C-alpha positions as CSV (number, residue, x, y, z in Angstrom):
1,X,107.0,75.5,112.2
2,X,110.6,75.6,111.0
3,X,113.6,76.0,113.3
4,X,114.4,79.5,112.1
5,X,110.8,80.6,112.7
6,X,110.9,79.2,116.2
7,X,114.1,81.2,116.9
8,X,112.5,84.4,115.5
9,X,109.6,83.9,117.9
10,X,111.8,83.3,120.8
11,X,113.8,86.5,120.0
12,X,110.6,88.6,119.9
13,X,109.4,87.0,123.1
14,X,112.6,87.9,124.9
15,X,112.6,91.4,123.6
16,X,109.1,92.0,125.0
17,X,110.1,90.4,128.3
18,X,113.2,92.6,128.7
19,X,111.6,95.8,127.3
20,X,114.4,95.6,124.7
21,X,114.7,96.9,121.1
22,X,116.5,95.1,118.3
23,X,118.6,97.1,115.9
24,X,119.9,95.6,112.7
25,X,122.5,97.2,110.5
26,X,121.9,97.1,106.8
27,X,124.6,94.5,106.3
28,X,123.2,92.0,108.8
29,X,121.9,88.5,107.9
30,X,118.5,88.5,106.3
31,X,116.8,86.7,109.2
32,X,118.1,89.3,111.6
33,X,116.9,92.2,109.5
34,X,113.5,90.5,109.1
35,X,112.7,90.7,112.8
36,X,114.5,93.9,113.8
37,X,112.6,96.8,115.3
38,X,114.9,99.2,113.4
39,X,117.1,98.8,110.4
40,X,119.5,101.3,109.0
41,X,123.0,102.9,109.2
42,X,124.9,102.7,112.4
43,X,124.5,106.2,113.7
44,X,120.9,106.6,112.6
45,X,120.0,103.4,114.5
46,X,121.7,104.7,117.6
47,X,119.8,108.0,117.3
48,X,116.5,106.3,116.8
49,X,117.0,103.9,119.7
50,X,117.9,106.7,122.1
51,X,114.5,108.2,121.5
52,X,112.6,105.0,122.5
53,X,111.5,104.0,126.0
54,X,113.3,100.7,125.7
55,X,115.5,99.7,128.7
56,X,117.8,97.6,126.5
57,X,119.3,98.1,123.1
58,X,120.4,94.9,121.3
59,X,122.7,96.1,118.5
60,X,123.2,93.6,115.7
61,X,126.2,95.2,114.1
62,X,129.9,95.6,115.1
63,X,131.6,96.9,118.2
64,X,131.9,100.6,117.3
65,X,128.2,100.7,116.6
66,X,127.3,99.4,120.0
67,X,129.6,102.0,121.5
68,X,127.8,104.8,119.6
69,X,124.5,103.5,121.0
70,X,126.1,103.6,124.5
71,X,127.3,107.1,124.0
72,X,123.9,108.4,122.9
73,X,121.9,106.3,125.5
74,X,123.9,106.3,128.8
75,X,120.8,105.3,130.7
76,X,120.1,102.2,128.6
77,X,122.0,98.9,128.6
78,X,123.5,98.1,125.2
79,X,124.1,94.5,124.1
80,X,126.3,93.4,121.3
81,X,125.4,89.8,120.6
82,X,128.8,88.9,119.3
83,X,131.7,90.7,121.1
84,X,134.1,89.4,118.4
85,X,132.2,91.4,115.8
86,X,134.7,94.2,115.1
87,X,135.3,96.6,112.3
88,X,138.8,96.2,110.7
89,X,138.8,99.8,109.5
90,X,137.9,101.2,113.0
91,X,140.7,99.0,114.4
92,X,143.2,100.5,112.0
93,X,143.7,103.6,114.2
94,X,144.0,103.9,118.0
95,X,143.6,106.9,120.3
96,X,147.4,106.9,120.8
97,X,148.1,107.0,117.1
98,X,145.6,109.8,116.6
99,X,147.3,111.7,119.5
100,X,150.6,111.6,117.7
101,X,149.0,112.8,114.4
102,X,147.4,115.7,116.3
103,X,150.7,116.7,117.7
104,X,152.2,116.9,114.2
105,X,149.3,119.2,113.1
106,X,148.6,121.7,115.8
107,X,145.4,123.7,115.2
108,X,144.2,121.3,112.4
109,X,140.8,119.9,113.2
110,X,140.3,116.2,113.3
111,X,137.2,114.7,111.6
112,X,136.4,111.2,112.8
113,X,134.3,109.0,110.6
114,X,131.7,107.3,112.9
115,X,133.4,104.0,112.0
116,X,135.9,104.6,114.8
117,X,136.2,103.6,118.4
118,X,134.7,105.7,121.2
119,X,138.3,106.7,122.3
120,X,139.1,108.0,118.8
121,X,135.9,110.0,118.6
122,X,136.7,111.4,122.0
123,X,140.0,112.7,120.7
124,X,138.4,114.2,117.6
125,X,136.9,117.6,117.0
126,X,133.9,116.5,115.1
127,X,132.4,113.3,113.6
128,X,131.0,112.6,110.2
129,X,129.0,109.9,108.4
130,X,129.4,108.8,104.8
131,X,126.2,110.8,104.1
132,X,127.2,114.2,105.6
133,X,131.0,114.0,105.4
134,X,131.3,116.8,102.8
135,X,129.1,119.1,104.7
136,X,130.9,118.5,107.9
137,X,134.3,119.3,106.3
138,X,132.8,122.4,104.6
139,X,131.4,123.6,108.0
140,X,134.8,123.9,109.5
141,X,136.2,127.4,109.8
142,X,139.7,126.2,109.1
143,X,141.0,125.7,105.6
144,X,142.7,122.4,106.6
145,X,141.4,119.2,108.2
146,X,142.7,115.7,109.1
147,X,140.4,112.8,108.5
148,X,140.4,109.4,110.2
149,X,140.4,106.5,109.4
150,X,139.2,106.0,105.8
151,X,141.4,107.2,103.0
152,X,138.8,106.4,100.4
153,X,136.1,108.5,102.1
154,X,138.8,111.3,102.4
155,X,139.5,111.0,98.7
156,X,135.8,111.3,98.0
157,X,135.4,114.4,100.2
158,X,138.4,116.0,98.5
159,X,136.4,116.0,95.2
160,X,133.9,118.5,96.7
161,X,136.0,120.8,98.8
162,X,138.8,123.3,98.3
163,X,140.1,122.7,101.8
164,X,143.5,121.0,102.2
165,X,142.8,117.5,103.5
166,X,145.1,115.0,105.0
167,X,144.1,111.5,106.2
168,X,145.0,108.3,108.0
169,X,145.7,105.4,105.7
170,X,142.8,103.2,106.7
171,X,140.2,101.5,104.6
172,X,137.3,99.1,104.7
173,X,138.6,95.7,103.5
174,X,135.3,94.8,102.0
175,X,134.7,98.0,99.9
176,X,138.4,98.4,99.1
177,X,138.4,95.1,97.3
178,X,135.9,96.1,94.6
179,X,137.7,96.8,91.4
180,X,136.6,98.9,88.4
181,X,137.1,95.9,86.1
182,X,134.5,93.9,88.0
183,X,132.0,96.7,87.8
184,X,132.7,97.4,84.1
185,X,132.3,93.7,83.3
186,X,128.8,93.7,84.9
187,X,127.9,97.0,83.2
188,X,128.8,95.5,79.9
189,X,126.5,92.5,80.6
190,X,123.7,94.9,81.6
191,X,124.1,98.0,79.4
192,X,120.9,99.6,80.7
193,X,121.9,99.4,84.3
194,X,123.1,102.1,86.7
195,X,126.0,101.6,89.2
196,X,125.6,103.0,92.7
197,X,128.4,102.7,95.2
198,X,129.5,103.6,98.7
199,X,132.1,106.3,99.2
200,X,134.3,103.7,101.0
201,X,135.1,102.3,97.6
202,X,138.3,103.1,95.9
203,X,138.6,106.4,93.8
204,X,138.8,104.5,90.5
205,X,135.5,102.8,91.4
206,X,134.0,106.1,92.4
207,X,135.0,107.4,89.0
208,X,132.7,105.1,87.1
209,X,129.7,105.3,89.4
210,X,126.4,106.8,88.3
211,X,125.7,107.7,91.9
212,X,127.7,107.6,95.2
213,X,125.9,107.6,98.6
214,X,125.6,105.9,102.0
215,X,123.6,102.7,102.4
216,X,120.5,104.7,103.5
217,X,121.0,106.8,100.4
218,X,120.9,103.7,98.3
219,X,117.4,102.8,99.4
220,X,116.3,106.3,98.3
221,X,118.2,106.0,95.0
222,X,116.6,102.6,94.3
223,X,113.1,103.9,94.9
224,X,113.4,107.0,92.8
225,X,115.6,105.9,89.8
226,X,113.8,104.9,86.6
227,X,116.5,102.2,86.0
228,X,115.2,98.7,86.3
229,X,118.6,97.1,86.9
230,X,121.0,98.5,89.5
231,X,124.5,97.4,90.2
232,X,125.2,97.8,93.9
233,X,128.7,98.6,95.2
234,X,128.4,97.8,98.9
235,X,128.1,94.9,101.2
236,X,125.6,92.4,100.0
237,X,123.4,92.4,103.1
238,X,121.8,95.5,101.7
239,X,120.0,93.3,99.1
240,X,117.4,92.1,101.5
241,X,115.7,95.5,101.9
242,X,116.4,96.7,98.4
243,X,114.5,93.7,97.0
244,X,111.7,94.0,99.5
245,X,111.1,97.6,98.8
246,X,111.6,97.3,95.0
247,X,110.2,93.9,93.9
248,X,110.1,94.9,90.2
249,X,113.7,96.0,90.0
250,X,116.8,93.9,89.7
251,X,119.8,94.3,92.0
252,X,123.3,92.9,91.2
253,X,126.3,92.7,93.4
254,X,129.3,93.0,91.1
255,X,131.8,91.0,93.2
256,X,131.7,88.0,95.5
257,X,134.1,89.9,97.8
258,X,131.4,92.3,98.9
259,X,130.7,90.5,102.1
260,X,131.8,91.5,105.6
261,X,132.6,88.5,107.7
262,X,132.1,90.5,110.9
263,X,128.6,91.7,109.9
264,X,127.6,88.1,109.2
265,X,128.7,86.7,112.6
266,X,125.5,87.5,114.5
267,X,122.9,84.8,114.5
268,X,119.4,84.5,116.0
269,X,120.9,82.0,118.5
270,X,123.4,84.7,119.6
271,X,120.6,87.2,120.2
272,X,118.6,84.7,122.2
273,X,121.6,83.8,124.4
274,X,122.5,87.4,125.2
275,X,119.0,88.3,126.1
276,X,118.5,85.2,128.3
277,X,121.8,85.7,130.1
278,X,122.0,89.5,129.8
279,X,125.6,89.3,128.7
280,X,127.9,91.1,126.3
281,X,126.9,94.6,127.6
282,X,129.0,97.3,126.0
283,X,130.0,100.3,128.1
284,X,131.9,103.4,127.5
285,X,133.8,105.2,130.4
286,X,132.0,108.4,131.3
287,X,134.9,110.7,130.6
288,X,135.3,109.1,127.1
289,X,131.6,109.2,126.5
290,X,131.3,112.9,127.3
291,X,134.2,113.9,125.0
292,X,132.9,111.6,122.2
293,X,129.4,113.1,122.6
294,X,130.9,116.6,122.0
295,X,132.3,115.5,118.6
296,X,129.0,113.8,117.7
297,X,126.9,116.8,118.8
298,X,129.0,119.2,116.7
299,X,128.3,117.0,113.7
300,X,124.5,117.0,114.5
301,X,124.6,120.8,114.6
302,X,125.8,121.0,111.0
303,X,122.9,122.1,108.8
304,X,121.6,119.4,106.6
305,X,120.8,121.7,103.7
């Protein structure tokens, strides 16, 4: 048996022993996704995990994701295998900075992307995901809104609403690096391909996309499109599941920059160490958790259709 297979077996053994569940974000290493109990987007994973009878949630992702799991599952222990796995975009705005922005815009609702800290969520009126952002903004009774932290997601939302939007000047360093020139070069090499990208990409990249959606939406797009070659504008970790679910289709990442260093930090050894020692437990102060839960609950109450 190979070393990596031994590690996988040890992870699964420890999970059973601890009555724990392993969550893997779509951008995690292949070997992490392979043995996870649940795979998906950050908030979706937290929601699914909250409905299980597991005592422990091991979240292979980044810090704000583990916080979201702790917000939704206050009676479970949440472990982040690598405490240094952060999200640069989430770190671009603090609660103190958001407080100052709110004071400049009295009465203007704040929409917080789920890619934010618990403290920022707690200071917001409502949360959104990349999949429901437009519907969340449209659900607001006010004709103005302030979005944090992603300027590219805000630009994308503005295409579909007449509301007056303002936003914090944050961005995802991974998605923001993708250029239209890189995409067009690959499209020229594969003229029958379709290009799908994440709304965290720059507006000029969105302009040339055949479809724009969240990572979960990309799985659905790949299954249903008749195209045999798909150019994928998001972090390359998504390829593992895309290829597994669509073995007869070809998926191309248009840029070598589409890799998130933080998402690739977590290893099988990290998971084993944390489960053995029961360390790296992520907690959210109860007052912060309750206020953040209000913003998340408001989002969940927005009709999907």
